[in-house]
PyMOL commands that place a pseudoatom at each C-alpha (Angstrom):
pseudoatom trace, name=CA, resn=UNK, resi=1, chain=A, elem=C, hetatm=0, pos=[-18.168, 29.323, 19.182]
pseudoatom trace, name=CA, resn=UNK, resi=2, chain=A, elem=C, hetatm=0, pos=[-20.013, 27.525, 21.623]
pseudoatom trace, name=CA, resn=UNK, resi=3, chain=A, elem=C, hetatm=0, pos=[-19.605, 24.879, 24.533]
pseudoatom trace, name=CA, resn=UNK, resi=4, chain=A, elem=C, hetatm=0, pos=[-22.492, 23.197, 25.854]
pseudoatom trace, name=CA, resn=UNK, resi=5, chain=A, elem=C, hetatm=0, pos=[-23.282, 20.335, 28.964]
pseudoatom trace, name=CA, resn=UNK, resi=6, chain=A, elem=C, hetatm=0, pos=[-25.918, 18.206, 29.560]
pseudoatom trace, name=CA, resn=UNK, resi=7, chain=A, elem=C, hetatm=0, pos=[-28.099, 18.927, 32.642]
pseudoatom trace, name=CA, resn=UNK, resi=8, chain=A, elem=C, hetatm=0, pos=[-30.534, 16.827, 33.689]
pseudoatom trace, name=CA, resn=UNK, resi=9, chain=A, elem=C, hetatm=0, pos=[-32.942, 17.434, 31.102]
pseudoatom trace, name=CA, resn=UNK, resi=10, chain=A, elem=C, hetatm=0, pos=[-31.840, 21.032, 30.138]
pseudoatom trace, name=CA, resn=UNK, resi=11, chain=A, elem=C, hetatm=0, pos=[-29.257, 20.711, 27.414]
pseudoatom trace, name=CA, resn=UNK, resi=12, chain=A, elem=C, hetatm=0, pos=[-27.055, 23.979, 28.285]
pseudoatom trace, name=CA, resn=UNK, resi=13, chain=A, elem=C, hetatm=0, pos=[-25.631, 25.839, 25.253]
pseudoatom trace, name=CA, resn=UNK, resi=14, chain=A, elem=C, hetatm=0, pos=[-23.181, 28.639, 26.129]
pseudoatom trace, name=CA, resn=UNK, resi=15, chain=A, elem=C, hetatm=0, pos=[-22.833, 31.079, 23.213]
pseudoatom trace, name=CA, resn=UNK, resi=16, chain=A, elem=C, hetatm=0, pos=[-20.140, 33.646, 22.414]
pseudoatom trace, name=CA, resn=UNK, resi=17, chain=A, elem=C, hetatm=0, pos=[-19.240, 36.391, 20.066]
pseudoatom trace, name=CA, resn=UNK, resi=18, chain=A, elem=C, hetatm=0, pos=[-21.584, 37.628, 17.328]
pseudoatom trace, name=CA, resn=UNK, resi=19, chain=A, elem=C, hetatm=0, pos=[-24.660, 35.984, 16.042]
pseudoatom trace, name=CA, resn=UNK, resi=20, chain=A, elem=C, hetatm=0, pos=[-25.132, 37.340, 13.186]
pseudoatom trace, name=CA, resn=UNK, resi=21, chain=A, elem=C, hetatm=0, pos=[-25.308, 37.123, 9.197]
pseudoatom trace, name=CA, resn=UNK, resi=22, chain=A, elem=C, hetatm=0, pos=[-22.058, 35.273, 9.039]
pseudoatom trace, name=CA, resn=UNK, resi=23, chain=A, elem=C, hetatm=0, pos=[-22.445, 32.414, 11.585]
pseudoatom trace, name=CA, resn=UNK, resi=24, chain=A, elem=C, hetatm=0, pos=[-25.766, 32.302, 11.991]
pseudoatom trace, name=CA, resn=UNK, resi=25, chain=A, elem=C, hetatm=0, pos=[-26.519, 29.444, 9.811]
pseudoatom trace, name=CA, resn=UNK, resi=26, chain=A, elem=C, hetatm=0, pos=[-23.614, 27.362, 11.416]
pseudoatom trace, name=CA, resn=UNK, resi=27, chain=A, elem=C, hetatm=0, pos=[-25.016, 27.628, 14.733]
pseudoatom trace, name=CA, resn=UNK, resi=28, chain=A, elem=C, hetatm=0, pos=[-28.281, 26.440, 13.488]
pseudoatom trace, name=CA, resn=UNK, resi=29, chain=A, elem=C, hetatm=0, pos=[-26.659, 23.267, 12.549]
pseudoatom trace, name=CA, resn=UNK, resi=30, chain=A, elem=C, hetatm=0, pos=[-24.456, 23.024, 15.116]
pseudoatom trace, name=CA, resn=UNK, resi=31, chain=A, elem=C, hetatm=0, pos=[-27.339, 23.256, 17.575]
pseudoatom trace, name=CA, resn=UNK, resi=32, chain=A, elem=C, hetatm=0, pos=[-29.833, 20.782, 15.666]
pseudoatom trace, name=CA, resn=UNK, resi=33, chain=A, elem=C, hetatm=0, pos=[-26.548, 18.660, 15.968]
pseudoatom trace, name=CA, resn=UNK, resi=34, chain=A, elem=C, hetatm=0, pos=[-26.991, 18.639, 19.991]
pseudoatom trace, name=CA, resn=UNK, resi=35, chain=A, elem=C, hetatm=0, pos=[-30.617, 18.838, 19.927]
pseudoatom trace, name=CA, resn=UNK, resi=36, chain=A, elem=C, hetatm=0, pos=[-31.051, 15.197, 17.631]
pseudoatom trace, name=CA, resn=UNK, resi=37, chain=A, elem=C, hetatm=0, pos=[-27.722, 13.943, 19.836]
pseudoatom trace, name=CA, resn=UNK, resi=38, chain=A, elem=C, hetatm=0, pos=[-29.622, 14.426, 22.983]
pseudoatom trace, name=CA, resn=UNK, resi=39, chain=A, elem=C, hetatm=0, pos=[-33.521, 13.463, 22.338]
pseudoatom trace, name=CA, resn=UNK, resi=40, chain=A, elem=C, hetatm=0, pos=[-33.667, 13.374, 26.280]
pseudoatom trace, name=CA, resn=UNK, resi=41, chain=A, elem=C, hetatm=0, pos=[-33.233, 16.985, 26.352]
pseudoatom trace, name=CA, resn=UNK, resi=42, chain=A, elem=C, hetatm=0, pos=[-36.928, 18.482, 27.871]
pseudoatom trace, name=CA, resn=UNK, resi=43, chain=A, elem=C, hetatm=0, pos=[-35.381, 22.301, 27.857]
pseudoatom trace, name=CA, resn=UNK, resi=44, chain=A, elem=C, hetatm=0, pos=[-32.424, 23.530, 25.614]
pseudoatom trace, name=CA, resn=UNK, resi=45, chain=A, elem=C, hetatm=0, pos=[-30.969, 26.734, 27.631]
pseudoatom trace, name=CA, resn=UNK, resi=46, chain=A, elem=C, hetatm=0, pos=[-28.899, 29.540, 25.105]
pseudoatom trace, name=CA, resn=UNK, resi=47, chain=A, elem=C, hetatm=0, pos=[-26.725, 30.881, 27.659]
pseudoatom trace, name=CA, resn=UNK, resi=48, chain=A, elem=C, hetatm=0, pos=[-25.793, 34.185, 26.081]
pseudoatom trace, name=CA, resn=UNK, resi=49, chain=A, elem=C, hetatm=0, pos=[-23.719, 36.054, 28.657]
pseudoatom trace, name=CA, resn=UNK, resi=50, chain=A, elem=C, hetatm=0, pos=[-21.188, 35.899, 26.162]
pseudoatom trace, name=CA, resn=UNK, resi=51, chain=A, elem=C, hetatm=0, pos=[-22.969, 36.966, 23.386]
pseudoatom trace, name=CA, resn=UNK, resi=52, chain=A, elem=C, hetatm=0, pos=[-21.727, 40.889, 22.364]
pseudoatom trace, name=CA, resn=UNK, resi=53, chain=A, elem=C, hetatm=0, pos=[-24.275, 41.713, 19.491]
pseudoatom trace, name=CA, resn=UNK, resi=54, chain=A, elem=C, hetatm=0, pos=[-27.162, 39.801, 18.173]
pseudoatom trace, name=CA, resn=UNK, resi=55, chain=A, elem=C, hetatm=0, pos=[-28.823, 40.918, 14.506]
pseudoatom trace, name=CA, resn=UNK, resi=56, chain=A, elem=C, hetatm=0, pos=[-31.868, 39.733, 12.879]
pseudoatom trace, name=CA, resn=UNK, resi=57, chain=A, elem=C, hetatm=0, pos=[-29.906, 36.654, 11.235]
pseudoatom trace, name=CA, resn=UNK, resi=58, chain=A, elem=C, hetatm=0, pos=[-29.249, 35.415, 15.121]
pseudoatom trace, name=CA, resn=UNK, resi=59, chain=A, elem=C, hetatm=0, pos=[-32.655, 36.014, 16.091]
pseudoatom trace, name=CA, resn=UNK, resi=60, chain=A, elem=C, hetatm=0, pos=[-34.138, 34.000, 13.225]
pseudoatom trace, name=CA, resn=UNK, resi=61, chain=A, elem=C, hetatm=0, pos=[-31.630, 31.210, 13.957]
pseudoatom trace, name=CA, resn=UNK, resi=62, chain=A, elem=C, hetatm=0, pos=[-33.248, 31.192, 17.541]
pseudoatom trace, name=CA, resn=UNK, resi=63, chain=A, elem=C, hetatm=0, pos=[-36.567, 31.444, 16.763]
pseudoatom trace, name=CA, resn=UNK, resi=64, chain=A, elem=C, hetatm=0, pos=[-35.854, 28.115, 14.164]
pseudoatom trace, name=CA, resn=UNK, resi=65, chain=A, elem=C, hetatm=0, pos=[-34.680, 26.166, 17.032]
pseudoatom trace, name=CA, resn=UNK, resi=66, chain=A, elem=C, hetatm=0, pos=[-38.009, 26.893, 19.160]
pseudoatom trace, name=CA, resn=UNK, resi=67, chain=A, elem=C, hetatm=0, pos=[-39.901, 25.868, 16.427]
pseudoatom trace, name=CA, resn=UNK, resi=68, chain=A, elem=C, hetatm=0, pos=[-37.944, 22.698, 16.110]
pseudoatom trace, name=CA, resn=UNK, resi=69, chain=A, elem=C, hetatm=0, pos=[-38.623, 21.723, 19.672]
pseudoatom trace, name=CA, resn=UNK, resi=70, chain=A, elem=C, hetatm=0, pos=[-42.487, 22.528, 20.310]
pseudoatom trace, name=CA, resn=UNK, resi=71, chain=A, elem=C, hetatm=0, pos=[-42.953, 20.240, 17.663]
pseudoatom trace, name=CA, resn=UNK, resi=72, chain=A, elem=C, hetatm=0, pos=[-41.038, 17.773, 19.960]
pseudoatom trace, name=CA, resn=UNK, resi=73, chain=A, elem=C, hetatm=0, pos=[-42.687, 18.683, 22.870]
pseudoatom trace, name=CA, resn=UNK, resi=74, chain=A, elem=C, hetatm=0, pos=[-39.227, 20.835, 24.087]
pseudoatom trace, name=CA, resn=UNK, resi=75, chain=A, elem=C, hetatm=0, pos=[-38.925, 24.205, 25.244]
pseudoatom trace, name=CA, resn=UNK, resi=76, chain=A, elem=C, hetatm=0, pos=[-35.795, 26.734, 24.726]
pseudoatom trace, name=CA, resn=UNK, resi=77, chain=A, elem=C, hetatm=0, pos=[-35.178, 29.682, 26.622]
pseudoatom trace, name=CA, resn=UNK, resi=78, chain=A, elem=C, hetatm=0, pos=[-32.350, 32.152, 26.772]
pseudoatom trace, name=CA, resn=UNK, resi=79, chain=A, elem=C, hetatm=0, pos=[-30.556, 32.857, 29.806]
pseudoatom trace, name=CA, resn=UNK, resi=80, chain=A, elem=C, hetatm=0, pos=[-27.946, 35.937, 31.286]
pseudoatom trace, name=CA, resn=UNK, resi=81, chain=A, elem=C, hetatm=0, pos=[-28.328, 38.161, 27.859]
pseudoatom trace, name=CA, resn=UNK, resi=82, chain=A, elem=C, hetatm=0, pos=[-25.917, 40.845, 27.416]
pseudoatom trace, name=CA, resn=UNK, resi=83, chain=A, elem=C, hetatm=0, pos=[-27.233, 44.134, 27.882]
pseudoatom trace, name=CA, resn=UNK, resi=84, chain=A, elem=C, hetatm=0, pos=[-26.789, 44.642, 24.156]
pseudoatom trace, name=CA, resn=UNK, resi=85, chain=A, elem=C, hetatm=0, pos=[-28.374, 41.511, 23.514]
pseudoatom trace, name=CA, resn=UNK, resi=86, chain=A, elem=C, hetatm=0, pos=[-31.364, 42.035, 26.600]
pseudoatom trace, name=CA, resn=UNK, resi=87, chain=A, elem=C, hetatm=0, pos=[-31.982, 45.755, 24.100]
pseudoatom trace, name=CA, resn=UNK, resi=88, chain=A, elem=C, hetatm=0, pos=[-32.291, 43.505, 20.521]
pseudoatom trace, name=CA, resn=UNK, resi=89, chain=A, elem=C, hetatm=0, pos=[-34.533, 40.800, 22.482]
pseudoatom trace, name=CA, resn=UNK, resi=90, chain=A, elem=C, hetatm=0, pos=[-36.908, 43.407, 24.702]
pseudoatom trace, name=CA, resn=UNK, resi=91, chain=A, elem=C, hetatm=0, pos=[-37.109, 45.905, 21.297]
pseudoatom trace, name=CA, resn=UNK, resi=92, chain=A, elem=C, hetatm=0, pos=[-38.298, 42.544, 19.416]
pseudoatom trace, name=CA, resn=UNK, resi=93, chain=A, elem=C, hetatm=0, pos=[-40.417, 41.354, 22.242]
pseudoatom trace, name=CA, resn=UNK, resi=94, chain=A, elem=C, hetatm=0, pos=[-38.523, 37.684, 22.426]
pseudoatom trace, name=CA, resn=UNK, resi=95, chain=A, elem=C, hetatm=0, pos=[-39.741, 37.516, 25.981]
pseudoatom trace, name=CA, resn=UNK, resi=96, chain=A, elem=C, hetatm=0, pos=[-43.197, 37.373, 24.976]
pseudoatom trace, name=CA, resn=UNK, resi=97, chain=A, elem=C, hetatm=0, pos=[-42.392, 34.422, 23.150]
pseudoatom trace, name=CA, resn=UNK, resi=98, chain=A, elem=C, hetatm=0, pos=[-39.990, 32.208, 24.627]
pseudoatom trace, name=CA, resn=UNK, resi=99, chain=A, elem=C, hetatm=0, pos=[-38.153, 32.157, 28.608]
pseudoatom trace, name=CA, resn=UNK, resi=100, chain=A, elem=C, hetatm=0, pos=[-35.326, 34.783, 28.973]
pseudoatom trace, name=CA, resn=UNK, resi=101, chain=A, elem=C, hetatm=0, pos=[-33.772, 34.826, 32.192]
pseudoatom trace, name=CA, resn=UNK, resi=102, chain=A, elem=C, hetatm=0, pos=[-31.305, 37.230, 34.094]
pseudoatom trace, name=CA, resn=UNK, resi=103, chain=A, elem=C, hetatm=0, pos=[-29.082, 34.342, 34.597]
pseudoatom trace, name=CA, resn=UNK, resi=104, chain=A, elem=C, hetatm=0, pos=[-28.441, 30.919, 34.090]
pseudoatom trace, name=CA, resn=UNK, resi=105, chain=A, elem=C, hetatm=0, pos=[-29.303, 29.721, 37.903]
pseudoatom trace, name=CA, resn=UNK, resi=106, chain=A, elem=C, hetatm=0, pos=[-32.796, 31.605, 37.636]
pseudoatom trace, name=CA, resn=UNK, resi=107, chain=A, elem=C, hetatm=0, pos=[-33.244, 29.427, 34.114]
pseudoatom trace, name=CA, resn=UNK, resi=108, chain=A, elem=C, hetatm=0, pos=[-31.652, 26.190, 36.067]
pseudoatom trace, name=CA, resn=UNK, resi=109, chain=A, elem=C, hetatm=0, pos=[-34.384, 27.398, 39.394]
pseudoatom trace, name=CA, resn=UNK, resi=110, chain=A, elem=C, hetatm=0, pos=[-37.388, 27.392, 37.202]
pseudoatom trace, name=CA, resn=UNK, resi=111, chain=A, elem=C, hetatm=0, pos=[-39.584, 25.079, 35.358]
pseudoatom trace, name=CA, resn=UNK, resi=112, chain=A, elem=C, hetatm=0, pos=[-41.183, 26.163, 32.048]
pseudoatom trace, name=CA, resn=UNK, resi=113, chain=A, elem=C, hetatm=0, pos=[-44.606, 24.741, 30.736]
pseudoatom trace, name=CA, resn=UNK, resi=114, chain=A, elem=C, hetatm=0, pos=[-44.276, 23.622, 26.781]
pseudoatom trace, name=CA, resn=UNK, resi=115, chain=A, elem=C, hetatm=0, pos=[-46.042, 26.879, 25.403]
pseudoatom trace, name=CA, resn=UNK, resi=116, chain=A, elem=C, hetatm=0, pos=[-47.222, 26.838, 21.514]
pseudoatom trace, name=CA, resn=UNK, resi=117, chain=A, elem=C, hetatm=0, pos=[-45.264, 29.653, 19.610]
pseudoatom trace, name=CA, resn=UNK, resi=118, chain=A, elem=C, hetatm=0, pos=[-48.175, 31.530, 17.924]
pseudoatom trace, name=CA, resn=UNK, resi=119, chain=A, elem=C, hetatm=0, pos=[-46.591, 34.307, 15.954]
pseudoatom trace, name=CA, resn=UNK, resi=120, chain=A, elem=C, hetatm=0, pos=[-49.055, 37.016, 15.353]
for i in range(1, 120): cmd.bond("trace and resi %d" % i, "trace and resi %d" % (i + 1))
show_as sticks, trace
zoom trace
């Protein structure tokens, strides 16, 4: 489902395929295990250039990881979402709630302040 690498204080998770009801819970558990195993990570970057589809379950999985990270003073970012995923993220206003970058390179070059997640 994904590959990952720790680069400095950035945990990069390279997702692929579809993030939907059939895999969102497994993805959440696997990413939570990575977060727990890499407590020094100050930022988790979900690389989504190979994600072909995301539904509400996938979005819920992303927001669940964001809440978890914010509680420990870390931040979640999305990098390089595919065109289809970008449309979904834009429709839901995700970029207003977390950093979304056009590429992994732009995510790595940016330094984000931890922001409180405050749904309205």
